[in-house]
ROSE-32699 format. One record per atom (N, C-alpha, C): residue in three letters; x, y, z. Coordinates in steps of 0.001 Angstrom, whole numbers, plus 500000, padded with zeros to 6 digits. Atoms other than C-alpha are relative to their C-alpha. Last residue first. Layout:
BEGIN
ALAXYZ ...
REM end
This chain:
BEGIN
UNK500358499355501276 UNK816363225536458364 UNK500217501488500118 UNK498805499831500818 UNK818269224073461332 UNK499714500690498675 UNK499146499006499356 UNK815412224580463795 UNK501266500276499198 UNK500536498664500289 UNK813098222761461387 UNK500862501097500630 UNK499587499649501366 UNK815254219617461554 UNK499557501424499673 UNK498545499804499905 UNK814779219511465331 UNK500571500397498634 UNK499810498691499359 UNK811057220039464805 UNK501481500303500183 UNK500185498894500938 UNK811012217196462294 UNK500221501373500634 UNK498853499817500892 UNK812530214518464490 UNK499876501257499146 UNK498671500438499558 UNK810216214631467520 UNK501166500230499036 UNK499984501304500669 UNK807273216753466296 UNK501426499480500155 UNK498696500495500424 UNK807098219577468837 UNK499844498603499418 UNK500188501434500105 UNK803739221318469034 UNK501281499437499402 UNK499351500667501125 UNK804608224808470187 UNK499739498507500068 UNK499114501110499663 UNK802413226956472391 UNK500585499394498735 UNK498704499492499572 UNK800838230382472009 UNK500987498920500390 UNK500008499866498544 UNK797259229131471930 UNK501344500480500540 UNK500953498936499661 UNK797025229801468196 UNK499883500208501503 UNK499425498710500375 UNK800196227771467673 UNK499078501145500385 UNK498952499680499037 UNK798794224800469621 UNK500605501376499708 UNK500641499698498711 UNK795622224842467541 UNK501024500358501072 UNK500647498688500100 UNK797616225088464300 UNK499356500376501331 UNK498962498960500054 UNK799923222210465253 UNK499385501395499957 UNK499383499901498664 UNK797027219991466294 UNK501046501106500044 UNK500996499353499133 UNK795170220729463051 UNK500564500173501404 UNK500059498583500348 UNK798319219933461061 UNK498994500754500869 UNK498759499365499561 UNK798857216636462876 UNK499976501503499715 UNK500044499901498539 UNK795219215592462465 UNK501244500704500540 UNK500992498986499645 UNK795354216401458739 UNK499927500194501512 UNK499431498695500366 UNK798573214447458302 UNK499044501116500392 UNK498971499668499017 UNK797122211478460187 UNK500632501355499743 UNK500735499720498766 UNK793989211492458017 UNK500981500365501116 UNK500523498641500084 UNK796254211815454963 UNK499160500367501218 UNK498901499037500005 UNK798262208725455940 UNK499456501428500009 UNK499486499907498633 UNK795165206732456851 UNK501134501005500109 UNK501024499363499175 UNK793583207514453485 UNK500492500172501437 UNK499976498566500284 UNK796820206716451644 UNK498962500746500829 UNK498747499447499491 UNK797078203327453361 UNK500073501510499776 UNK500105499938498541 UNK793419202498452753 UNK501241500645500614 UNK501008498981499710 UNK793713203365449079 UNK499846500176501506 UNK499393498681500196 UNK796932201394448894 UNK499025501130500288 UNK498991499780498971 UNK795352198280450426 UNK500607501392499887 UNK500711499789498738 UNK792280198494448200 UNK500975500304501135 UNK500650498689500090 UNK794441198956445106 UNK499266500319501292 UNK498964498983499845 UNK796647196049446131 UNK499425501397499950 UNK499701499922498567 UNK793575193871446613 UNK501075501033500277 UNK501098499402499240 UNK792407194694443099 UNK500282500137501477 UNK501167499475500727 UNK795710194033441287 UNK498974500629500941 UNK501218500361499281 UNK798109192204443669 UNK498709500528499384 UNK500009501367499475 UNK801305192049441626 UNK498628499615500561 UNK499779500973501065 UNK801026195103439377 UNK499868498564500502 UNK501172500037500870 UNK799447197262442071 UNK500154498958498899 UNK501096500590499231 UNK802158196369444569 UNK498738499902499155 UNK499889501460499998 UNK804873197001441999 UNK498858499316500745 UNK500004500585501343 UNK803561200538441359 UNK500159498477500017 UNK501340500379500436 UNK802670201461444937 UNK500005499288498661 UNK500315501338499501 UNK806239201424446248 UNK498643499505499507 UNK499061500939500639 UNK807151204389444037 UNK499704498571500440 UNK500324500089501420 UNK804034206280445101 UNK500892499021499265 UNK501198500829500124 UNK804605205494448769 UNK499585499839498543 UNK499614501383499695 UNK808153206828448496 UNK498794499072499861 UNK499189500492501113 UNK806959210015446767 UNK500407498540500216 UNK500899500228501142 UNK804181210499449311 UNK500782499473498805 UNK500768501217499718 UNK806662210055452173 UNK499063499668498842 UNK499107501156500135 UNK809058212611450673 UNK499242498695500229 UNK499706500164501424 UNK806258215144450200 UNK500894498791499769 UNK501193500570500622 UNK805070214622453775 UNK500212499770498514 UNK500113501398499584 UNK808593215167455095 UNK498790499324499353 UNK498943500760500664 UNK809050218360453070 UNK499926498512500356 UNK500280500071501435 UNK805691219760454152 UNK501038499151499275 UNK501115500931500174 UNK806322218930457807 UNK499683499804498525 UNK499451501341499760 UNK809723220635457644 UNK498915498937499855 UNK499195500346501173 UNK808093223704456067 UNK500602498604500155 UNK500917500309501095 UNK805424223790458780 UNK500742499607498735 UNK500586501285499646 UNK808110223627461474 UNK499021499557498904 UNK498965501015500266 UNK809960226442459733 UNK499493498601500326 UNK499852500083501463 UNK806784228537459642 UNK501055498954499624 UNK501158500715500538 UNK806074227747463310 UNK500095499852498482 UNK499901501394499574 UNK809595228733464367 UNK498849499184499410 UNK498966500645500811 UNK809431231913462273 UNK500136498531500368 UNK500616500250501301 UNK806153232860463955 UNK500983499318499053 UNK500973501072499798 UNK807827232505467350 UNK499319499623498679 UNK499301501276499825 UNK810858234528466273 UNK499027498831500160 UNK500799500749499028 UNK808818237464464913 UNK500571498581500128 UNK499705499512498653 UNK811404239722463200 UNK499239499242501086 UNK498707500497499510 UNK811425237730459933 UNK500288500420501446 UNK499843499572498598 UNK807737238331459334 UNK501277499445500596 UNK500582498685499736 UNK807258238269455538 UNK500226500510501413 UNK499297498881500631 UNK809649235513454427 UNK499424501373500338 UNK498556500189499879 UNK808692232623456702 UNK500754501201499447 UNK499521499456498720 UNK805121233897457075 UNK501514499878500169 UNK500487498623499812 UNK804571233469453308 UNK500420500541501360 UNK498968499064500443 UNK806782230380452907 UNK499574501451500192 UNK499165499673498840 UNK804364228336455021 UNK501110500984499615 UNK500336498642499563 UNK802007228518452025 UNK500797500416501237 UNK499069499051500613 UNK803820225438450701 UNK499704501452500387 UNK499031500506500966 UNK802038223117453153 UNK500880501105499433 UNK500697500340501240 UNK799349224981455088 UNK501015499749498905 UNK500192501447500072 UNK800982224869458548 UNK499182499573498777 UNK498729500674499735 UNK802506228353458607 UNK499876498488499881 UNK499311500253501272 UNK799335229680456976 UNK501307499229500197 UNK500752501048500693 UNK797504229284460308 UNK500690499642498686 UNK499790501243499246 UNK800191231233462161 UNK499257498842499349 UNK498672500499500341 UNK800116233860459395 UNK500336498718500768 UNK500063500536501360 UNK796357234288459783 UNK501349499404499612 UNK500824501211499942 UNK796738234694463544 UNK499919499345498632 UNK499146501042499421 UNK799591237167463068 UNK499242498683500084 UNK499052500415501026 UNK797445239248460735 UNK500879498867500507 UNK500751500765500994 UNK794653239314463309 UNK500902499503498885 UNK500318501277499373 UNK797101240391466042 UNK499220499105499038 UNK498799500827500116 UNK798475243126463776 UNK499773498615500596 UNK499989500663501300 UNK794964244537463392 UNK501219499099499811 UNK498653499896500520 UNK794770245178467169 UNK500059499277498657 UNK499417501263500475 UNK791198245760468196 UNK501369500270499400 UNK499221499854501228 UNK790098248644470368 UNK500596498662499601 UNK498873500892499987 UNK787368248019472935 UNK500707500089498659 
REM end
């Protein structure tokens, strides 16, 4: 049984498409593969949205920590943990769908990704 090395490379690139800034690798290396480009753009949109949310949460965290001290720290730690657990679940879902040849459409972000 002959193996196709291009298929293995495509699998790695599909996984990289959802690893935050590493999504730029498949975005710029495989321009002829439309499906891989869609996943790389979707991964880039996810990365940008997650970065914006972290920045907003960071700015909102300062006054909360100053006002509520210990309880604010507990609340923020819980909030960040839940956020990152959701991000991880979303990325795993996207990668699994990509490896099965399907697209995981995130309602607002996938539309934004098509414009990138």
